MARKOLMAR-490446 format. One record per residue (C-alpha): x, y, z; residue in one letter; residue number from 1. Coordinates in nm, 3 decimals, decimal comma, padded with zeros to 5 digits, always signed. Layout:
N
X_Y_Z_code_pos
X_Y_Z_A_NUM
...
This chain:
372
X_Y_Z_code_pos
+01,285_-09,021_-03,577_X_1
+01,052_-09,308_-03,480_X_2
+00,750_-09,075_-03,516_X_3
+00,836_-08,983_-03,877_X_4
+00,676_-09,155_-04,176_X_5
+00,910_-09,348_-04,412_X_6
+00,883_-09,066_-04,667_X_7
+00,969_-08,800_-04,411_X_8
+01,256_-09,012_-04,289_X_9
+01,388_-09,027_-04,645_X_10
+01,355_-08,649_-04,683_X_11
+01,526_-08,590_-04,350_X_12
+01,809_-08,828_-04,433_X_13
+01,856_-08,670_-04,776_X_14
+01,878_-08,323_-04,621_X_15
+02,136_-08,436_-04,366_X_16
+02,342_-08,603_-04,638_X_17
+02,323_-08,292_-04,855_X_18
+02,434_-08,066_-04,570_X_19
+02,725_-08,297_-04,484_X_20
+02,837_-08,321_-04,847_X_21
+02,802_-07,946_-04,895_X_22
+03,006_-07,878_-04,582_X_23
+03,274_-08,123_-04,689_X_24
+03,284_-07,967_-05,037_X_25
+03,310_-07,618_-04,889_X_26
+03,593_-07,722_-04,658_X_27
+03,774_-07,894_-04,943_X_28
+03,758_-07,594_-05,173_X_29
+03,845_-07,360_-04,888_X_30
+04,152_-07,572_-04,811_X_31
+04,250_-07,560_-05,179_X_32
+04,206_-07,181_-05,187_X_33
+04,408_-07,145_-04,867_X_34
+04,678_-07,370_-05,014_X_35
+04,703_-07,158_-05,329_X_36
+04,700_-06,837_-05,123_X_37
+04,975_-06,973_-04,901_X_38
+05,189_-07,069_-05,201_X_39
+05,140_-06,729_-05,368_X_40
+05,219_-06,540_-05,049_X_41
+05,523_-06,757_-04,982_X_42
+05,651_-06,689_-05,333_X_43
+05,594_-06,314_-05,294_X_44
+05,784_-06,302_-04,963_X_45
+06,069_-06,514_-05,097_X_46
+06,101_-06,282_-05,398_X_47
+06,131_-05,982_-05,165_X_48
+06,391_-06,166_-04,958_X_49
+06,601_-06,250_-05,263_X_50
+06,570_-05,918_-05,449_X_51
+06,638_-05,720_-05,130_X_52
+06,947_-05,924_-05,053_X_53
+06,821_-06,018_-04,706_X_54
+07,042_-06,273_-04,532_X_55
+06,762_-06,462_-04,360_X_56
+06,390_-06,431_-04,295_X_57
+06,121_-06,635_-04,119_X_58
+05,754_-06,572_-04,185_X_59
+05,424_-06,696_-04,047_X_60
+05,053_-06,645_-04,113_X_61
+04,754_-06,761_-03,914_X_62
+04,419_-06,723_-04,092_X_63
+04,079_-06,795_-03,938_X_64
+04,250_-06,960_-03,644_X_65
+04,447_-07,202_-03,862_X_66
+04,813_-07,194_-03,964_X_67
+04,834_-07,089_-04,328_X_68
+05,207_-07,051_-04,360_X_69
+05,524_-07,104_-04,154_X_70
+05,841_-07,076_-04,359_X_71
+06,203_-06,975_-04,353_X_72
+06,412_-06,822_-04,631_X_73
+06,781_-06,750_-04,669_X_74
+07,061_-06,827_-04,425_X_75
+07,101_-06,831_-04,048_X_76
+07,445_-06,672_-04,092_X_77
+07,612_-06,514_-04,391_X_78
+07,812_-06,779_-04,576_X_79
+07,715_-07,059_-04,337_X_80
+07,490_-07,238_-04,590_X_81
+07,251_-07,319_-04,305_X_82
+06,899_-07,254_-04,434_X_83
+06,650_-07,075_-04,209_X_84
+06,356_-07,295_-04,105_X_85
+06,033_-07,229_-03,916_X_86
+06,206_-07,352_-03,599_X_87
+06,507_-07,123_-03,597_X_88
+06,524_-06,876_-03,310_X_89
+06,564_-06,502_-03,374_X_90
+06,593_-06,193_-03,156_X_91
+06,253_-06,016_-03,180_X_92
+06,357_-05,685_-03,018_X_93
+06,058_-05,466_-02,925_X_94
+05,803_-05,734_-03,009_X_95
+05,894_-05,826_-02,650_X_96
+05,671_-05,540_-02,530_X_97
+05,329_-05,695_-02,612_X_98
+05,438_-05,997_-02,409_X_99
+05,516_-05,770_-02,114_X_100
+05,179_-05,597_-02,153_X_101
+05,005_-05,935_-02,136_X_102
+05,202_-06,025_-01,822_X_103
+05,101_-05,697_-01,654_X_104
+04,738_-05,754_-01,754_X_105
+04,755_-06,102_-01,598_X_106
+04,835_-05,933_-01,266_X_107
+04,548_-05,690_-01,322_X_108
+04,318_-05,981_-01,397_X_109
+04,420_-06,144_-01,067_X_110
+04,359_-05,817_-00,875_X_111
+04,727_-05,801_-00,782_X_112
+04,774_-05,472_-00,967_X_113
+04,566_-05,185_-01,102_X_114
+04,643_-04,975_-01,407_X_115
+04,598_-04,658_-01,201_X_116
+04,846_-04,772_-00,934_X_117
+05,138_-04,539_-00,870_X_118
+05,478_-04,670_-00,980_X_119
+05,654_-04,561_-00,660_X_120
+05,393_-04,732_-00,445_X_121
+05,419_-05,059_-00,636_X_122
+05,798_-05,041_-00,665_X_123
+05,917_-04,886_-00,335_X_124
+06,288_-04,923_-00,424_X_125
+06,246_-04,693_-00,725_X_126
+06,482_-04,398_-00,675_X_127
+06,283_-04,074_-00,699_X_128
+06,490_-03,788_-00,839_X_129
+06,198_-03,575_-00,954_X_130
+05,877_-03,516_-00,752_X_131
+05,680_-03,586_-01,071_X_132
+05,786_-03,951_-01,047_X_133
+05,513_-03,980_-00,785_X_134
+05,257_-03,921_-01,061_X_135
+05,367_-04,204_-01,292_X_136
+05,113_-04,488_-01,318_X_137
+05,128_-04,840_-01,457_X_138
+04,897_-04,738_-01,740_X_139
+05,130_-04,453_-01,840_X_140
+05,427_-04,690_-01,853_X_141
+05,235_-04,926_-02,082_X_142
+05,118_-04,637_-02,300_X_143
+05,456_-04,458_-02,325_X_144
+05,311_-04,146_-02,158_X_145
+05,515_-04,161_-01,836_X_146
+05,772_-03,906_-01,951_X_147
+06,063_-04,144_-01,889_X_148
+06,343_-04,116_-02,146_X_149
+06,477_-04,390_-02,372_X_150
+06,786_-04,609_-02,344_X_151
+07,098_-04,453_-02,492_X_152
+07,336_-04,749_-02,469_X_153
+07,213_-05,108_-02,437_X_154
+07,566_-05,233_-02,373_X_155
+07,516_-05,540_-02,589_X_156
+07,895_-05,567_-02,586_X_157
+07,907_-05,617_-02,209_X_158
+07,580_-05,782_-02,101_X_159
+07,489_-05,814_-01,737_X_160
+07,361_-06,165_-01,677_X_161
+07,296_-06,187_-01,302_X_162
+06,940_-06,219_-01,169_X_163
+06,950_-05,875_-01,003_X_164
+07,052_-05,691_-01,322_X_165
+06,702_-05,580_-01,423_X_166
+06,589_-05,463_-01,079_X_167
+06,918_-05,278_-01,026_X_168
+06,886_-05,103_-01,362_X_169
+06,517_-05,021_-01,335_X_170
+06,518_-04,883_-00,982_X_171
+06,859_-04,717_-00,951_X_172
+07,083_-04,707_-01,259_X_173
+06,855_-04,612_-01,550_X_174
+06,816_-04,250_-01,665_X_175
+06,506_-04,097_-01,505_X_176
+06,503_-03,731_-01,599_X_177
+06,145_-03,677_-01,720_X_178
+06,091_-03,539_-02,070_X_179
+05,744_-03,405_-01,981_X_180
+05,484_-03,418_-01,705_X_181
+05,344_-03,774_-01,680_X_182
+05,029_-03,821_-01,886_X_183
+05,063_-03,501_-02,091_X_184
+05,249_-03,636_-02,395_X_185
+05,362_-03,962_-02,552_X_186
+05,718_-04,064_-02,631_X_187
+05,841_-04,419_-02,685_X_188
+06,042_-04,539_-02,385_X_189
+06,221_-04,872_-02,358_X_190
+06,312_-04,778_-02,002_X_191
+05,942_-04,760_-01,920_X_192
+05,901_-05,127_-02,011_X_193
+06,212_-05,226_-01,821_X_194
+06,055_-05,061_-01,516_X_195
+05,742_-05,268_-01,582_X_196
+05,961_-05,579_-01,579_X_197
+06,081_-05,478_-01,234_X_198
+05,717_-05,436_-01,129_X_199
+05,652_-05,794_-01,241_X_200
+05,945_-05,912_-01,030_X_201
+05,829_-05,712_-00,729_X_202
+05,473_-05,848_-00,732_X_203
+05,537_-06,207_-00,845_X_204
+05,850_-06,271_-00,639_X_205
+06,003_-06,433_-00,946_X_206
+06,263_-06,305_-01,190_X_207
+06,120_-06,134_-01,496_X_208
+06,233_-06,409_-01,732_X_209
+06,115_-06,675_-01,489_X_210
+05,767_-06,522_-01,472_X_211
+05,747_-06,493_-01,851_X_212
+05,855_-06,853_-01,898_X_213
+05,601_-06,990_-01,649_X_214
+05,303_-06,771_-01,728_X_215
+05,331_-06,697_-02,102_X_216
+05,589_-06,900_-02,292_X_217
+05,509_-07,244_-02,150_X_218
+05,127_-07,203_-02,162_X_219
+05,166_-07,095_-02,526_X_220
+05,374_-07,403_-02,610_X_221
+05,690_-07,196_-02,664_X_222
+05,925_-07,455_-02,516_X_223
+06,235_-07,346_-02,711_X_224
+06,181_-06,972_-02,653_X_225
+06,328_-06,754_-02,382_X_226
+06,409_-06,397_-02,282_X_227
+06,751_-06,533_-02,180_X_228
+06,973_-06,584_-02,485_X_229
+07,206_-06,834_-02,309_X_230
+06,906_-07,069_-02,275_X_231
+06,856_-07,089_-02,654_X_232
+06,970_-07,416_-02,812_X_233
+07,286_-07,360_-03,013_X_234
+07,151_-07,553_-03,314_X_235
+06,852_-07,316_-03,339_X_236
+07,035_-06,984_-03,307_X_237
+07,069_-06,723_-03,580_X_238
+07,324_-06,445_-03,625_X_239
+07,243_-06,078_-03,683_X_240
+07,373_-05,876_-03,978_X_241
+07,433_-05,506_-04,037_X_242
+07,488_-05,288_-04,342_X_243
+07,364_-05,348_-04,695_X_244
+07,492_-05,460_-05,032_X_245
+07,868_-05,507_-05,038_X_246
+07,886_-05,364_-04,686_X_247
+07,675_-05,645_-04,539_X_248
+07,852_-05,784_-04,234_X_249
+07,799_-06,004_-03,932_X_250
+07,698_-05,796_-03,630_X_251
+07,967_-05,750_-03,367_X_252
+07,738_-05,860_-03,084_X_253
+07,411_-06,047_-03,034_X_254
+07,161_-05,808_-02,869_X_255
+07,143_-05,961_-02,523_X_256
+07,160_-05,797_-02,180_X_257
+06,944_-05,915_-01,893_X_258
+06,866_-05,564_-01,773_X_259
+06,692_-05,489_-02,105_X_260
+06,488_-05,810_-02,117_X_261
+06,139_-05,656_-02,091_X_262
+06,196_-05,408_-02,370_X_263
+06,398_-05,616_-02,609_X_264
+06,520_-05,972_-02,556_X_265
+06,245_-06,212_-02,662_X_266
+06,403_-06,501_-02,853_X_267
+06,162_-06,721_-03,045_X_268
+06,074_-06,877_-03,381_X_269
+05,780_-06,823_-03,613_X_270
+05,674_-07,176_-03,534_X_271
+05,642_-07,095_-03,165_X_272
+05,502_-06,748_-03,235_X_273
+05,207_-06,923_-03,400_X_274
+05,149_-07,096_-03,066_X_275
+05,153_-06,761_-02,891_X_276
+04,892_-06,622_-03,132_X_277
+04,669_-06,923_-03,072_X_278
+04,705_-06,894_-02,695_X_279
+04,631_-06,520_-02,697_X_280
+04,321_-06,546_-02,916_X_281
+04,182_-06,853_-02,737_X_282
+04,186_-06,694_-02,389_X_283
+04,464_-06,914_-02,253_X_284
+04,673_-06,609_-02,161_X_285
+04,404_-06,349_-02,091_X_286
+04,027_-06,344_-02,067_X_287
+03,850_-06,175_-02,357_X_288
+03,743_-05,886_-02,135_X_289
+04,102_-05,827_-02,017_X_290
+04,227_-05,848_-02,373_X_291
+03,975_-05,581_-02,476_X_292
+04,100_-05,355_-02,196_X_293
+04,458_-05,402_-02,312_X_294
+04,366_-05,328_-02,674_X_295
+04,146_-05,025_-02,602_X_296
+04,257_-04,718_-02,799_X_297
+04,382_-04,470_-02,538_X_298
+04,604_-04,220_-02,718_X_299
+04,500_-04,104_-03,069_X_300
+04,788_-04,085_-03,314_X_301
+04,591_-03,923_-03,599_X_302
+04,275_-03,714_-03,626_X_303
+04,039_-03,977_-03,767_X_304
+04,108_-04,233_-03,494_X_305
+04,238_-04,496_-03,735_X_306
+04,566_-04,511_-03,544_X_307
+04,612_-04,506_-03,168_X_308
+04,833_-04,617_-02,884_X_309
+04,707_-04,900_-02,662_X_310
+04,863_-05,081_-02,366_X_311
+05,181_-05,228_-02,511_X_312
+05,052_-05,235_-02,869_X_313
+04,974_-04,996_-03,153_X_314
+04,630_-04,995_-03,312_X_315
+04,537_-04,908_-03,668_X_316
+04,234_-04,962_-03,887_X_317
+04,298_-05,014_-04,256_X_318
+04,029_-05,077_-04,516_X_319
+03,788_-05,170_-04,240_X_320
+04,025_-05,422_-04,083_X_321
+04,130_-05,367_-03,720_X_322
+04,496_-05,444_-03,650_X_323
+04,697_-05,455_-03,329_X_324
+05,067_-05,467_-03,396_X_325
+05,423_-05,405_-03,284_X_326
+05,750_-05,392_-03,472_X_327
+06,103_-05,448_-03,348_X_328
+06,450_-05,325_-03,441_X_329
+06,786_-05,395_-03,279_X_330
+07,136_-05,429_-03,413_X_331
+07,128_-05,705_-03,675_X_332
+06,757_-05,790_-03,644_X_333
+06,412_-05,668_-03,755_X_334
+06,067_-05,806_-03,664_X_335
+05,692_-05,748_-03,667_X_336
+05,378_-05,899_-03,517_X_337
+05,028_-05,804_-03,637_X_338
+04,707_-05,947_-03,491_X_339
+04,367_-05,932_-03,666_X_340
+04,139_-06,059_-03,387_X_341
+03,813_-06,007_-03,577_X_342
+03,914_-06,286_-03,814_X_343
+04,134_-06,483_-03,572_X_344
+04,430_-06,407_-03,797_X_345
+04,788_-06,287_-03,761_X_346
+05,105_-06,215_-03,956_X_347
+05,449_-06,234_-03,795_X_348
+05,795_-06,213_-03,941_X_349
+06,153_-06,171_-03,831_X_350
+06,489_-06,125_-04,004_X_351
+06,851_-06,153_-03,900_X_352
+06,927_-05,861_-04,130_X_353
+06,863_-05,504_-04,021_X_354
+06,818_-05,400_-04,385_X_355
+06,508_-05,620_-04,416_X_356
+06,199_-05,430_-04,543_X_357
+05,975_-05,562_-04,266_X_358
+05,686_-05,316_-04,303_X_359
+05,652_-05,362_-04,683_X_360
+05,641_-05,740_-04,631_X_361
+05,379_-05,693_-04,361_X_362
+05,154_-05,493_-04,591_X_363
+05,213_-05,728_-04,882_X_364
+05,068_-05,995_-04,655_X_365
+04,775_-05,770_-04,568_X_366
+04,691_-05,728_-04,937_X_367
+04,694_-06,104_-04,990_X_368
+04,473_-06,172_-04,691_X_369
+04,221_-05,889_-04,700_X_370
+04,187_-05,755_-05,054_X_371
+03,998_-05,921_-05,338_X_372
């Protein structure tokens, strides 16, 4: 500024001051608006929790890359008088699958795996009982188009906990009678994702849960989370509940069995899920290009293209907003995770009550965040 006249220096300084003050004012009012929005949304969710008679619920919102809301409502266990907090750990059921998809895409990113690779070539111990098994690809497993059936009995009442349980189940013990020719139809298959977990073990040389801990949970700051329920701190655990109204009861078993880890057994809190969202959207888990490949619409669900299957996620476009999401449901628990990458935002919620109206709460949040 030594070449500017005193008057020009004054003008320049005034402009800088004005910009700084304007920016500070904008940020202040934005923070106040966000605060009010967070309070209103929190009140709306709590009202749903109370009026629906939900035992416990934890809820989180990230907006424009910043945490807007992380709260818990209700009880960790019916009659326990232990209030749910943002730190309590829940079973997230099928919300496990997007985590598995990210893990598979990490291997793709490292050129250790290709989406078009044949399952039986990648997993040589896979027992082939139908010649069409030779046609199944990694992409089809991620997209639920492999033709593999679903799990009929998770055996939560007699969990297998040894380190070989998943590989044994995925390659030899799981049902494998194909429902259709691979790639010709789409039917949700938990077994397909358990097979993907075995693929992770085969390529990485680690256990599934070990790989997930090292390559996803720890990098995302999810220190108290695990796919292994016995690793969860006892003071952070929650209990599942079944039934409704007067028939509400504590679930007979916590949904945990090591052979179903990839499809179902993510245990985490909304506090740590916010860390996962941040890590995913800031390229700490996947490069932007890899993330786009994962989220590419590959199987149309409706005629106008507003809903489609992607690799490990579902896609939908609503009121011009693009959403990638997954929900979860197991005995005693319900969950949902929705990512809005265009605005660096997300909504995630989980309940220890299988009667919880998860989807209505999700869309209540959408209305607060994206409608005037």
